[in-house]
N, CA, C, O and the ligand as a Tripos MOL2 file, in Angstrom:
@<TRIPOS>MOLECULE
protein
  285   283    72     0     0
PROTEIN
NO_CHARGES

@<TRIPOS>ATOM
      1 N         -13.8670    5.8880   -3.4720 N.3       1 MET1
      2 CA        -12.6680    6.1650   -2.6770 C.3       1 MET1
      3 C         -11.7400    7.0730   -3.4800 C.2       1 MET1
      4 O         -11.4160    6.7710   -4.6280 O.2       1 MET1
      5 N         -11.3210    8.1660   -2.8890 N.am      2 THR2
      6 CA        -10.4300    9.0890   -3.5900 C.3       2 THR2
      7 C          -9.1310    9.2330   -2.8180 C.2       2 THR2
      8 O          -9.0870    9.8600   -1.7600 O.2       2 THR2
      9 N          -8.0990    8.6580   -3.3480 N.am      3 ILE3
     10 CA         -6.7870    8.7520   -2.7220 C.3       3 ILE3
     11 C          -5.8420    9.3870   -3.7330 C.2       3 ILE3
     12 O          -5.5270    8.7930   -4.7640 O.2       3 ILE3
     13 N          -5.3950   10.5980   -3.4270 N.am      4 ASP4
     14 CA         -4.4800   11.2760   -4.3510 C.3       4 ASP4
     15 C          -3.1540   10.5510   -4.4430 C.2       4 ASP4
     16 O          -2.5670   10.4150   -5.5160 O.2       4 ASP4
     17 N          -2.7020   10.0940   -3.3020 N.am      5 HIS5
     18 CA         -1.4060    9.4140   -3.2650 C.3       5 HIS5
     19 C          -1.5950    7.9500   -3.6460 C.2       5 HIS5
     20 O          -1.6420    7.0640   -2.7930 O.2       5 HIS5
     21 N          -1.7010    7.7280   -4.9320 N.am      6 ALA6
     22 CA         -1.9670    6.3850   -5.4230 C.3       6 ALA6
     23 C          -0.6800    5.7350   -5.9110 C.2       6 ALA6
     24 O           0.3150    6.4050   -6.1870 O.2       6 ALA6
     25 N          -0.7290    4.4080   -6.0100 N.am      7 ALA7
     26 CA          0.4410    3.6620   -6.4770 C.3       7 ALA7
     27 C           0.4800    3.6540   -7.9980 C.2       7 ALA7
     28 O          -0.5500    3.5040   -8.6550 O.2       7 ALA7
     29 N           1.6680    3.8140   -8.5450 N.am      8 VAL8
     30 CA          1.8710    3.6340   -9.9740 C.3       8 VAL8
     31 C           2.4050    2.2240  -10.1920 C.2       8 VAL8
     32 O           3.4050    1.8260   -9.5950 O.2       8 VAL8
     33 N           1.7250    1.4780  -11.0530 N.am      9 ARG9
     34 CA          2.2310    0.1540  -11.3650 C.3       9 ARG9
     35 C           3.0540    0.2320  -12.6440 C.2       9 ARG9
     36 O           2.7140    1.0240  -13.5230 O.2       9 ARG9
     37 N           4.1260   -0.5540  -12.7920 N.am     10 PRO10
     38 CA          4.5010   -1.6210  -11.8570 C.3      10 PRO10
     39 C           5.5280   -1.2070  -10.8080 C.2      10 PRO10
     40 O           6.0290   -2.0690  -10.0880 O.2      10 PRO10
     41 N           5.8600    0.0750  -10.6940 N.am     11 SER11
     42 CA          6.9240    0.4440   -9.7480 C.3      11 SER11
     43 C           6.4240    0.4650   -8.3070 C.2      11 SER11
     44 O           7.2070    0.2830   -7.3740 O.2      11 SER11
     45 N           5.1200    0.6880   -8.1220 N.am     12 TRP12
     46 CA          4.5260    0.8140   -6.7880 C.3      12 TRP12
     47 C           5.1370    1.9710   -6.0160 C.2      12 TRP12
     48 O           5.2830    1.9180   -4.7950 O.2      12 TRP12
     49 N           5.4940    3.0310   -6.7630 N.am     13 ASP13
     50 CA          5.8430    4.2760   -6.1140 C.3      13 ASP13
     51 C           4.6050    5.1640   -6.1180 C.2      13 ASP13
     52 O           3.6900    4.9610   -6.9160 O.2      13 ASP13
     53 N           4.5800    6.1540   -5.2180 N.am     14 CYS14
     54 CA          3.4410    7.0590   -5.1500 C.3      14 CYS14
     55 C           3.4510    8.0040   -6.3440 C.2      14 CYS14
     56 O           4.5020    8.5110   -6.7350 O.2      14 CYS14
     57 N           2.2850    8.2340   -6.9170 N.am     15 VAL15
     58 CA          2.1770    9.0880   -8.0950 C.3      15 VAL15
     59 C           2.4360   10.5500   -7.7370 C.2      15 VAL15
     60 O           2.8270   11.3310   -8.6040 O.2      15 VAL15
     61 N           2.2240   10.9340   -6.4740 N.am     16 VAL16
     62 CA          2.3890   12.3210   -6.0620 C.3      16 VAL16
     63 C           3.7930   12.5880   -5.5190 C.2      16 VAL16
     64 O           4.4840   13.4880   -5.9970 O.2      16 VAL16
     65 N           4.2150   11.8080   -4.5210 N.am     17 CYS17
     66 CA          5.4530   12.1610   -3.8170 C.3      17 CYS17
     67 C           6.6120   11.2240   -4.1450 C.2      17 CYS17
     68 O           7.7100   11.4030   -3.6160 O.2      17 CYS17
     69 N           6.3940   10.2280   -5.0070 N.am     18 ASP18
     70 CA          7.4930    9.4060   -5.4940 C.3      18 ASP18
     71 C           8.1200    8.5140   -4.4290 C.2      18 ASP18
     72 O           9.1830    7.9360   -4.6520 O.2      18 ASP18
     73 N           7.4670    8.3970   -3.2700 N.am     19 GLN19
     74 CA          7.9300    7.4720   -2.2440 C.3      19 GLN19
     75 C           7.3790    6.0810   -2.5610 C.2      19 GLN19
     76 O           6.4680    5.9340   -3.3760 O.2      19 GLN19
     77 N           7.9460    5.0640   -1.9040 N.am     20 THR20
     78 CA          7.3520    3.7420   -2.0620 C.3      20 THR20
     79 C           5.9410    3.7830   -1.4910 C.2      20 THR20
     80 O           5.7080    4.3430   -0.4190 O.2      20 THR20
     81 N           5.0000    3.1800   -2.2230 N.am     21 TRP21
     82 CA          3.5950    3.1940   -1.8050 C.3      21 TRP21
     83 C           3.3250    2.0220   -0.8670 C.2      21 TRP21
     84 O           3.8860    0.9480   -1.0840 O.2      21 TRP21
     85 N           2.4940    2.1730    0.1650 N.am     22 PRO22
     86 CA          1.7990    3.4070    0.5500 C.3      22 PRO22
     87 C           2.6960    4.3690    1.3150 C.2      22 PRO22
     88 O           3.2690    4.0060    2.3430 O.2      22 PRO22
     89 N           2.8190    5.5900    0.8200 N.am     23 CYS23
     90 CA          3.5610    6.6460    1.5060 C.3      23 CYS23
     91 C           2.7480    7.0910    2.7280 C.2      23 CYS23
     92 O           1.6100    6.6570    2.9090 O.2      23 CYS23
     93 N           3.3220    7.9410    3.5490 N.am     24 ASP24
     94 CA          2.6190    8.3720    4.7640 C.3      24 ASP24
     95 C           1.2680    9.0320    4.4810 C.2      24 ASP24
     96 O           0.2820    8.6880    5.1330 O.2      24 ASP24
     97 N           1.1890    9.9730    3.5260 N.am     25 PRO25
     98 CA         -0.1350   10.5600    3.2360 C.3      25 PRO25
     99 C          -1.1350    9.5140    2.7420 C.2      25 PRO25
    100 O          -2.3210    9.6030    3.0610 O.2      25 PRO25
    101 N          -0.6830    8.5340    1.9770 N.am     26 ALA26
    102 CA         -1.5870    7.4810    1.5140 C.3      26 ALA26
    103 C          -2.0990    6.6650    2.6950 C.2      26 ALA26
    104 O          -3.2850    6.3420    2.7640 O.2      26 ALA26
    105 N          -1.2130    6.3330    3.6160 N.am     27 ARG27
    106 CA         -1.6340    5.5750    4.8010 C.3      27 ARG27
    107 C          -2.6750    6.3510    5.5930 C.2      27 ARG27
    108 O          -3.6770    5.7980    6.0450 O.2      27 ARG27
    109 N          -2.4180    7.6410    5.7510 N.am     28 GLU28
    110 CA         -3.3610    8.4690    6.5060 C.3      28 GLU28
    111 C          -4.7300    8.4930    5.8580 C.2      28 GLU28
    112 O          -5.7460    8.3110    6.5290 O.2      28 GLU28
    113 N          -4.7580    8.7190    4.5390 N.am     29 SER29
    114 CA         -6.0790    8.8240    3.9260 C.3      29 SER29
    115 C          -6.7530    7.4590    3.8640 C.2      29 SER29
    116 O          -7.9760    7.3740    3.9750 O.2      29 SER29
    117 N          -5.9770    6.3850    3.6880 N.am     30 LEU30
    118 CA         -6.5850    5.0500    3.7040 C.3      30 LEU30
    119 C          -7.1840    4.7540    5.0690 C.2      30 LEU30
    120 O          -8.2800    4.2010    5.1640 O.2      30 LEU30
    121 N          -6.4660    5.1230    6.1250 N.am     31 ARG31
    122 CA         -6.9860    4.9180    7.4800 C.3      31 ARG31
    123 C          -8.2920    5.6670    7.6790 C.2      31 ARG31
    124 O          -9.1980    5.1950    8.3660 O.2      31 ARG31
    125 N          -8.3760    6.8530    7.0620 N.am     32 GLY32
    126 CA         -9.5930    7.6460    7.2000 C.3      32 GLY32
    127 C         -10.7380    7.1320    6.3430 C.2      32 GLY32
    128 O         -11.9030    7.4350    6.6020 O.2      32 GLY32
    129 N         -10.4000    6.3390    5.3030 N.am     33 GLU33
    130 CA        -11.4050    5.9100    4.3360 C.3      33 GLU33
    131 C         -12.2040    4.7000    4.8000 C.2      33 GLU33
    132 O         -13.3870    4.5860    4.4800 O.2      33 GLU33
    133 N         -11.5830    3.8010    5.5430 N.am     34 MET34
    134 CA        -12.2750    2.5510    5.8610 C.3      34 MET34
    135 C         -11.8900    2.0220    7.2280 C.2      34 MET34
    136 O         -10.8170    2.3340    7.7460 O.2      34 MET34
    137 N         -12.7760    1.2140    7.8130 N.am     35 PRO35
    138 CA        -12.4700    0.6030    9.1080 C.3      35 PRO35
    139 C         -11.3220   -0.3870    8.9640 C.2      35 PRO35
    140 O         -11.0800   -0.9140    7.8780 O.2      35 PRO35
    141 N         -10.6160   -0.6360   10.0640 N.am     36 LEU36
    142 CA         -9.3860   -1.4220   10.0140 C.3      36 LEU36
    143 C          -9.5000   -2.8040    9.3790 C.2      36 LEU36
    144 O          -8.6360   -3.1590    8.5780 O.2      36 LEU36
    145 N         -10.5200   -3.6010    9.6930 N.am     37 PRO37
    146 CA        -10.5670   -4.9400    9.0690 C.3      37 PRO37
    147 C         -10.6670   -4.8410    7.5540 C.2      37 PRO37
    148 O         -10.0570   -5.6230    6.8240 O.2      37 PRO37
    149 N         -11.4460   -3.8700    7.0940 N.am     38 GLU38
    150 CA        -11.6120   -3.6590    5.6660 C.3      38 GLU38
    151 C         -10.2960   -3.1650    5.0490 C.2      38 GLU38
    152 O          -9.9190   -3.5670    3.9480 O.2      38 GLU38
    153 N          -9.6210   -2.3010    5.7750 N.am     39 LEU39
    154 CA         -8.3410   -1.7740    5.3130 C.3      39 LEU39
    155 C          -7.3130   -2.8930    5.1770 C.2      39 LEU39
    156 O          -6.5750   -2.9500    4.1930 O.2      39 LEU39
    157 N          -7.2690   -3.7740    6.1620 N.am     40 ALA40
    158 CA         -6.3200   -4.8840    6.1120 C.3      40 ALA40
    159 C          -6.6120   -5.7740    4.9090 C.2      40 ALA40
    160 O          -5.6910   -6.2100    4.2190 O.2      40 ALA40
    161 N          -7.8810   -6.0410    4.6590 N.am     41 THR41
    162 CA         -8.2660   -6.8590    3.5040 C.3      41 THR41
    163 C          -7.8770   -6.1730    2.2020 C.2      41 THR41
    164 O          -7.3620   -6.8040    1.2790 O.2      41 THR41
    165 N          -8.1330   -4.8670    2.1460 N.am     42 TYR42
    166 CA         -7.7920   -4.1010    0.9610 C.3      42 TYR42
    167 C          -6.2800   -4.1500    0.7140 C.2      42 TYR42
    168 O          -5.8350   -4.3470   -0.4170 O.2      42 TYR42
    169 N          -5.4950   -3.9680    1.7890 N.am     43 MET43
    170 CA         -4.0420   -3.9430    1.6260 C.3      43 MET43
    171 C          -3.4940   -5.3210    1.2760 C.2      43 MET43
    172 O          -2.4830   -5.4280    0.5820 O.2      43 MET43
    173 N          -4.1550   -6.3770    1.7500 N.am     44 TRP44
    174 CA         -3.7630   -7.7340    1.3430 C.3      44 TRP44
    175 C          -3.8790   -7.8790   -0.1700 C.2      44 TRP44
    176 O          -2.9950   -8.4390   -0.8160 O.2      44 TRP44
    177 N          -4.9590   -7.3780   -0.7220 N.am     45 SER45
    178 CA         -5.1470   -7.5660   -2.1550 C.3      45 SER45
    179 C          -4.1760   -6.6910   -2.9470 C.2      45 SER45
    180 O          -3.7170   -7.0770   -4.0220 O.2      45 SER45
    181 N          -3.8640   -5.4960   -2.4000 N.am     46 ARG46
    182 CA         -2.8390   -4.6820   -3.0730 C.3      46 ARG46
    183 C          -1.4820   -5.3840   -3.0180 C.2      46 ARG46
    184 O          -0.7390   -5.3930   -4.0000 O.2      46 ARG46
    185 N          -1.1690   -5.9690   -1.8660 N.am     47 LEU47
    186 CA          0.0870   -6.7170   -1.7080 C.3      47 LEU47
    187 C           0.1590   -7.8570   -2.7180 C.2      47 LEU47
    188 O           1.1960   -8.1160   -3.3280 O.2      47 LEU47
    189 N          -0.9650   -8.5160   -2.8690 N.am     48 ASP48
    190 CA         -1.0570   -9.6290   -3.8050 C.3      48 ASP48
    191 C          -0.7240   -9.1800   -5.2350 C.2      48 ASP48
    192 O          -0.0520   -9.8940   -5.9800 O.2      48 ASP48
    193 N          -1.1960   -8.0000   -5.6010 N.am     49 GLU49
    194 CA         -0.8930   -7.4500   -6.9210 C.3      49 GLU49
    195 C           0.5750   -7.0360   -7.0170 C.2      49 GLU49
    196 O           1.2350   -7.2680   -8.0290 O.2      49 GLU49
    197 N           1.0710   -6.4190   -5.9440 N.am     50 ALA50
    198 CA          2.4440   -5.8960   -5.9510 C.3      50 ALA50
    199 C           3.4670   -7.0140   -6.1010 C.2      50 ALA50
    200 O           4.5110   -6.8270   -6.7250 O.2      50 ALA50
    201 N           3.1680   -8.1710   -5.5320 N.am     51 VAL51
    202 CA          4.1040   -9.2890   -5.5910 C.3      51 VAL51
    203 C           4.4200   -9.6620   -7.0390 C.2      51 VAL51
    204 O           5.5320  -10.0870   -7.3510 O.2      51 VAL51
    205 N           3.4230   -9.4960   -7.9240 N.am     52 PHE52
    206 CA          3.6400   -9.8240   -9.3290 C.3      52 PHE52
    207 C           4.4800   -8.7720  -10.0380 C.2      52 PHE52
    208 O           5.1890   -9.0830  -10.9950 O.2      52 PHE52
    209 N           4.4040   -7.5240   -9.5700 N.am     53 ASP53
    210 CA          5.0780   -6.4240  -10.2480 C.3      53 ASP53
    211 C           6.4970   -6.1800   -9.7440 C.2      53 ASP53
    212 O           7.4020   -5.8760  -10.5210 O.2      53 ASP53
    213 N           6.6750   -6.3190   -8.4260 N.am     54 LEU54
    214 CA          7.9380   -5.9360   -7.8190 C.3      54 LEU54
    215 C           8.9900   -7.0220   -8.0200 C.2      54 LEU54
    216 O           8.6650   -8.1970   -8.1890 O.2      54 LEU54
    217 N          10.2730   -6.6020   -7.9990 N.am     55 PRO55
    218 CA         11.3290   -7.6230   -8.0050 C.3      55 PRO55
    219 C          11.2200   -8.4400   -6.7180 C.2      55 PRO55
    220 O          10.6220   -7.9810   -5.7450 O.2      55 PRO55
    221 N          11.7920   -9.6440   -6.7030 N.am     56 PRO56
    222 CA         11.6770  -10.4960   -5.5110 C.3      56 PRO56
    223 C          12.0320   -9.7280   -4.2450 C.2      56 PRO56
    224 O          13.1170   -9.1580   -4.1300 O.2      56 PRO56
    225 N          11.1070   -9.7240   -3.3060 N.am     57 THR57
    226 CA         11.2470   -8.9550   -2.0710 C.3      57 THR57
    227 C          10.9070   -9.8730   -0.9080 C.2      57 THR57
    228 O           9.9130  -10.5970   -0.9630 O.2      57 THR57
    229 N          11.7300   -9.8520    0.1590 N.am     58 PRO58
    230 CA         11.4130  -10.6960    1.3140 C.3      58 PRO58
    231 C          10.0070  -10.4060    1.8290 C.2      58 PRO58
    232 O           9.5950   -9.2480    1.8860 O.2      58 PRO58
    233 N           9.2800  -11.4340    2.1970 N.am     59 SER59
    234 CA          7.8940  -11.2270    2.6130 C.3      59 SER59
    235 C           7.8090  -10.3790    3.8750 C.2      59 SER59
    236 O           6.8100   -9.6940    4.0940 O.2      59 SER59
    237 N           8.8530  -10.4190    4.7110 N.am     60 ALA60
    238 CA          8.8280   -9.5840    5.9160 C.3      60 ALA60
    239 C           8.8160   -8.1100    5.5410 C.2      60 ALA60
    240 O           8.1540   -7.3000    6.1910 O.2      60 ALA60
    241 N           9.5540   -7.7680    4.4890 N.am     61 VAL61
    242 CA          9.6030   -6.3780    4.0210 C.3      61 VAL61
    243 C           8.2460   -5.9640    3.4640 C.2      61 VAL61
    244 O           7.7560   -4.8680    3.7370 O.2      61 VAL61
    245 N           7.6550   -6.8470    2.6880 N.am     62 LEU62
    246 CA          6.3410   -6.5480    2.1130 C.3      62 LEU62
    247 C           5.2840   -6.4320    3.2040 C.2      62 LEU62
    248 O           4.4110   -5.5660    3.1510 O.2      62 LEU62
    249 N           5.3740   -7.3020    4.1750 N.am     63 PHE63
    250 CA          4.4100   -7.2670    5.2750 C.3      63 PHE63
    251 C           4.4870   -5.9270    6.0040 C.2      63 PHE63
    252 O           3.4720   -5.3020    6.3090 O.2      63 PHE63
    253 N           5.7190   -5.5090    6.2710 N.am     64 GLU64
    254 CA          5.9370   -4.2430    6.9580 C.3      64 GLU64
    255 C           5.3450   -3.0870    6.1480 C.2      64 GLU64
    256 O           4.6870   -2.1990    6.6890 O.2      64 GLU64
    257 N           5.5950   -3.1240    4.8520 N.am     65 ARG65
    258 CA          5.2110   -2.0170    3.9840 C.3      65 ARG65
    259 C           3.6980   -1.9500    3.7600 C.2      65 ARG65
    260 O           3.1170   -0.8650    3.7650 O.2      65 ARG65
    261 N           3.0640   -3.1030    3.5640 N.am     66 PHE66
    262 CA          1.6550   -3.1040    3.1610 C.3      66 PHE66
    263 C           0.6900   -3.3390    4.3150 C.2      66 PHE66
    264 O          -0.4500   -2.8770    4.2710 O.2      66 PHE66
    265 N           1.1310   -4.0480    5.3410 N.am     67 LEU67
    266 CA          0.1520   -4.5070    6.3210 C.3      67 LEU67
    267 C           0.4000   -4.0760    7.7660 C.2      67 LEU67
    268 O          -0.5490   -3.8430    8.5150 O.2      67 LEU67
    269 N           1.6590   -3.9710    8.1570 N.am     68 LYS68
    270 CA          1.9290   -3.7700    9.5700 C.3      68 LYS68
    271 C           1.2730   -2.4920   10.0960 C.2      68 LYS68
    272 O           0.7720   -2.4640   11.2200 O.2      68 LYS68
    273 N           1.2800   -1.4380    9.2800 N.am     69 TRP69
    274 CA          0.7540   -0.1440    9.7280 C.3      69 TRP69
    275 C          -0.7770   -0.1290    9.8070 C.2      69 TRP69
    276 O          -1.3540    0.8110   10.3520 O.2      69 TRP69
    277 N          -1.4340   -1.1530    9.2740 N.am     70 THR70
    278 CA         -2.9060   -1.1570    9.3060 C.3      70 THR70
    279 C          -3.4290   -1.5430   10.6920 C.2      70 THR70
    280 O          -4.6220   -1.3960   10.9600 O.2      70 THR70
    281 N          -2.5630   -2.0270   11.5650 N.am     71 ARG71
    282 CA         -3.0360   -2.4570   12.8830 C.3      71 ARG71
    283 C          -3.1540   -1.2940   13.8450 C.2      71 ARG71
    284 O          -3.5390   -1.4840   14.9990 O.2      71 ARG71
    285 ZN          2.4710    9.9690   -1.6970 Zn       72 ZN72
@<TRIPOS>BOND
     1     1     2 1
     2     2     3 1
     3     3     4 2
     4     3     5 am
     5     5     6 1
     6     6     7 1
     7     7     8 2
     8     7     9 am
     9     9    10 1
    10    10    11 1
    11    11    12 2
    12    11    13 am
    13    13    14 1
    14    14    15 1
    15    15    16 2
    16    15    17 am
    17    17    18 1
    18    18    19 1
    19    19    20 2
    20    19    21 am
    21    21    22 1
    22    22    23 1
    23    23    24 2
    24    23    25 am
    25    25    26 1
    26    26    27 1
    27    27    28 2
    28    27    29 am
    29    29    30 1
    30    30    31 1
    31    31    32 2
    32    31    33 am
    33    33    34 1
    34    34    35 1
    35    35    36 2
    36    35    37 am
    37    37    38 1
    38    38    39 1
    39    39    40 2
    40    39    41 am
    41    41    42 1
    42    42    43 1
    43    43    44 2
    44    43    45 am
    45    45    46 1
    46    46    47 1
    47    47    48 2
    48    47    49 am
    49    49    50 1
    50    50    51 1
    51    51    52 2
    52    51    53 am
    53    53    54 1
    54    54    55 1
    55    55    56 2
    56    55    57 am
    57    57    58 1
    58    58    59 1
    59    59    60 2
    60    59    61 am
    61    61    62 1
    62    62    63 1
    63    63    64 2
    64    63    65 am
    65    65    66 1
    66    66    67 1
    67    67    68 2
    68    67    69 am
    69    69    70 1
    70    70    71 1
    71    71    72 2
    72    71    73 am
    73    73    74 1
    74    74    75 1
    75    75    76 2
    76    75    77 am
    77    77    78 1
    78    78    79 1
    79    79    80 2
    80    79    81 am
    81    81    82 1
    82    82    83 1
    83    83    84 2
    84    83    85 am
    85    85    86 1
    86    86    87 1
    87    87    88 2
    88    87    89 am
    89    89    90 1
    90    90    91 1
    91    91    92 2
    92    91    93 am
    93    93    94 1
    94    94    95 1
    95    95    96 2
    96    95    97 am
    97    97    98 1
    98    98    99 1
    99    99   100 2
   100    99   101 am
   101   101   102 1
   102   102   103 1
   103   103   104 2
   104   103   105 am
   105   105   106 1
   106   106   107 1
   107   107   108 2
   108   107   109 am
   109   109   110 1
   110   110   111 1
   111   111   112 2
   112   111   113 am
   113   113   114 1
   114   114   115 1
   115   115   116 2
   116   115   117 am
   117   117   118 1
   118   118   119 1
   119   119   120 2
   120   119   121 am
   121   121   122 1
   122   122   123 1
   123   123   124 2
   124   123   125 am
   125   125   126 1
   126   126   127 1
   127   127   128 2
   128   127   129 am
   129   129   130 1
   130   130   131 1
   131   131   132 2
   132   131   133 am
   133   133   134 1
   134   134   135 1
   135   135   136 2
   136   135   137 am
   137   137   138 1
   138   138   139 1
   139   139   140 2
   140   139   141 am
   141   141   142 1
   142   142   143 1
   143   143   144 2
   144   143   145 am
   145   145   146 1
   146   146   147 1
   147   147   148 2
   148   147   149 am
   149   149   150 1
   150   150   151 1
   151   151   152 2
   152   151   153 am
   153   153   154 1
   154   154   155 1
   155   155   156 2
   156   155   157 am
   157   157   158 1
   158   158   159 1
   159   159   160 2
   160   159   161 am
   161   161   162 1
   162   162   163 1
   163   163   164 2
   164   163   165 am
   165   165   166 1
   166   166   167 1
   167   167   168 2
   168   167   169 am
   169   169   170 1
   170   170   171 1
   171   171   172 2
   172   171   173 am
   173   173   174 1
   174   174   175 1
   175   175   176 2
   176   175   177 am
   177   177   178 1
   178   178   179 1
   179   179   180 2
   180   179   181 am
   181   181   182 1
   182   182   183 1
   183   183   184 2
   184   183   185 am
   185   185   186 1
   186   186   187 1
   187   187   188 2
   188   187   189 am
   189   189   190 1
   190   190   191 1
   191   191   192 2
   192   191   193 am
   193   193   194 1
   194   194   195 1
   195   195   196 2
   196   195   197 am
   197   197   198 1
   198   198   199 1
   199   199   200 2
   200   199   201 am
   201   201   202 1
   202   202   203 1
   203   203   204 2
   204   203   205 am
   205   205   206 1
   206   206   207 1
   207   207   208 2
   208   207   209 am
   209   209   210 1
   210   210   211 1
   211   211   212 2
   212   211   213 am
   213   213   214 1
   214   214   215 1
   215   215   216 2
   216   215   217 am
   217   217   218 1
   218   218   219 1
   219   219   220 2
   220   219   221 am
   221   221   222 1
   222   222   223 1
   223   223   224 2
   224   223   225 am
   225   225   226 1
   226   226   227 1
   227   227   228 2
   228   227   229 am
   229   229   230 1
   230   230   231 1
   231   231   232 2
   232   231   233 am
   233   233   234 1
   234   234   235 1
   235   235   236 2
   236   235   237 am
   237   237   238 1
   238   238   239 1
   239   239   240 2
   240   239   241 am
   241   241   242 1
   242   242   243 1
   243   243   244 2
   244   243   245 am
   245   245   246 1
   246   246   247 1
   247   247   248 2
   248   247   249 am
   249   249   250 1
   250   250   251 1
   251   251   252 2
   252   251   253 am
   253   253   254 1
   254   254   255 1
   255   255   256 2
   256   255   257 am
   257   257   258 1
   258   258   259 1
   259   259   260 2
   260   259   261 am
   261   261   262 1
   262   262   263 1
   263   263   264 2
   264   263   265 am
   265   265   266 1
   266   266   267 1
   267   267   268 2
   268   267   269 am
   269   269   270 1
   270   270   271 1
   271   271   272 2
   272   271   273 am
   273   273   274 1
   274   274   275 1
   275   275   276 2
   276   275   277 am
   277   277   278 1
   278   278   279 1
   279   279   280 2
   280   279   281 am
   281   281   282 1
   282   282   283 1
   283   283   284 2
@<TRIPOS>SUBSTRUCTURE
     1 MET1         2 RESIDUE 1 A MET
     2 THR2         6 RESIDUE 1 A THR
     3 ILE3        10 RESIDUE 1 A ILE
     4 ASP4        14 RESIDUE 1 A ASP
     5 HIS5        18 RESIDUE 1 A HIS
     6 ALA6        22 RESIDUE 1 A ALA
     7 ALA7        26 RESIDUE 1 A ALA
     8 VAL8        30 RESIDUE 1 A VAL
     9 ARG9        34 RESIDUE 1 A ARG
    10 PRO10       38 RESIDUE 1 A PRO
    11 SER11       42 RESIDUE 1 A SER
    12 TRP12       46 RESIDUE 1 A TRP
    13 ASP13       50 RESIDUE 1 A ASP
    14 CYS14       54 RESIDUE 1 A CYS
    15 VAL15       58 RESIDUE 1 A VAL
    16 VAL16       62 RESIDUE 1 A VAL
    17 CYS17       66 RESIDUE 1 A CYS
    18 ASP18       70 RESIDUE 1 A ASP
    19 GLN19       74 RESIDUE 1 A GLN
    20 THR20       78 RESIDUE 1 A THR
    21 TRP21       82 RESIDUE 1 A TRP
    22 PRO22       86 RESIDUE 1 A PRO
    23 CYS23       90 RESIDUE 1 A CYS
    24 ASP24       94 RESIDUE 1 A ASP
    25 PRO25       98 RESIDUE 1 A PRO
    26 ALA26      102 RESIDUE 1 A ALA
    27 ARG27      106 RESIDUE 1 A ARG
    28 GLU28      110 RESIDUE 1 A GLU
    29 SER29      114 RESIDUE 1 A SER
    30 LEU30      118 RESIDUE 1 A LEU
    31 ARG31      122 RESIDUE 1 A ARG
    32 GLY32      126 RESIDUE 1 A GLY
    33 GLU33      130 RESIDUE 1 A GLU
    34 MET34      134 RESIDUE 1 A MET
    35 PRO35      138 RESIDUE 1 A PRO
    36 LEU36      142 RESIDUE 1 A LEU
    37 PRO37      146 RESIDUE 1 A PRO
    38 GLU38      150 RESIDUE 1 A GLU
    39 LEU39      154 RESIDUE 1 A LEU
    40 ALA40      158 RESIDUE 1 A ALA
    41 THR41      162 RESIDUE 1 A THR
    42 TYR42      166 RESIDUE 1 A TYR
    43 MET43      170 RESIDUE 1 A MET
    44 TRP44      174 RESIDUE 1 A TRP
    45 SER45      178 RESIDUE 1 A SER
    46 ARG46      182 RESIDUE 1 A ARG
    47 LEU47      186 RESIDUE 1 A LEU
    48 ASP48      190 RESIDUE 1 A ASP
    49 GLU49      194 RESIDUE 1 A GLU
    50 ALA50      198 RESIDUE 1 A ALA
    51 VAL51      202 RESIDUE 1 A VAL
    52 PHE52      206 RESIDUE 1 A PHE
    53 ASP53      210 RESIDUE 1 A ASP
    54 LEU54      214 RESIDUE 1 A LEU
    55 PRO55      218 RESIDUE 1 A PRO
    56 PRO56      222 RESIDUE 1 A PRO
    57 THR57      226 RESIDUE 1 A THR
    58 PRO58      230 RESIDUE 1 A PRO
    59 SER59      234 RESIDUE 1 A SER
    60 ALA60      238 RESIDUE 1 A ALA
    61 VAL61      242 RESIDUE 1 A VAL
    62 LEU62      246 RESIDUE 1 A LEU
    63 PHE63      250 RESIDUE 1 A PHE
    64 GLU64      254 RESIDUE 1 A GLU
    65 ARG65      258 RESIDUE 1 A ARG
    66 PHE66      262 RESIDUE 1 A PHE
    67 LEU67      266 RESIDUE 1 A LEU
    68 LYS68      270 RESIDUE 1 A LYS
    69 TRP69      274 RESIDUE 1 A TRP
    70 THR70      278 RESIDUE 1 A THR
    71 ARG71      282 RESIDUE 1 A ARG
    72 ZN72       285 GROUP 0 **** ****
């Protein structure tokens, strides 16, 4: 899998455009890389990692950022 717009840990900003990851280009290429169920699973595991790195963030915000767009 080759995604240029990758997350930098522990900030979880995009390495290319400095937006919070996943930025729009990252979402687009992730959508193109894998079928939706696989994408949702992948984003769950990224969310799981991000929770350890990010300052306390409401789960609704994290859900919106990491998972809502995968549907
Ligand atoms: Zn980006």
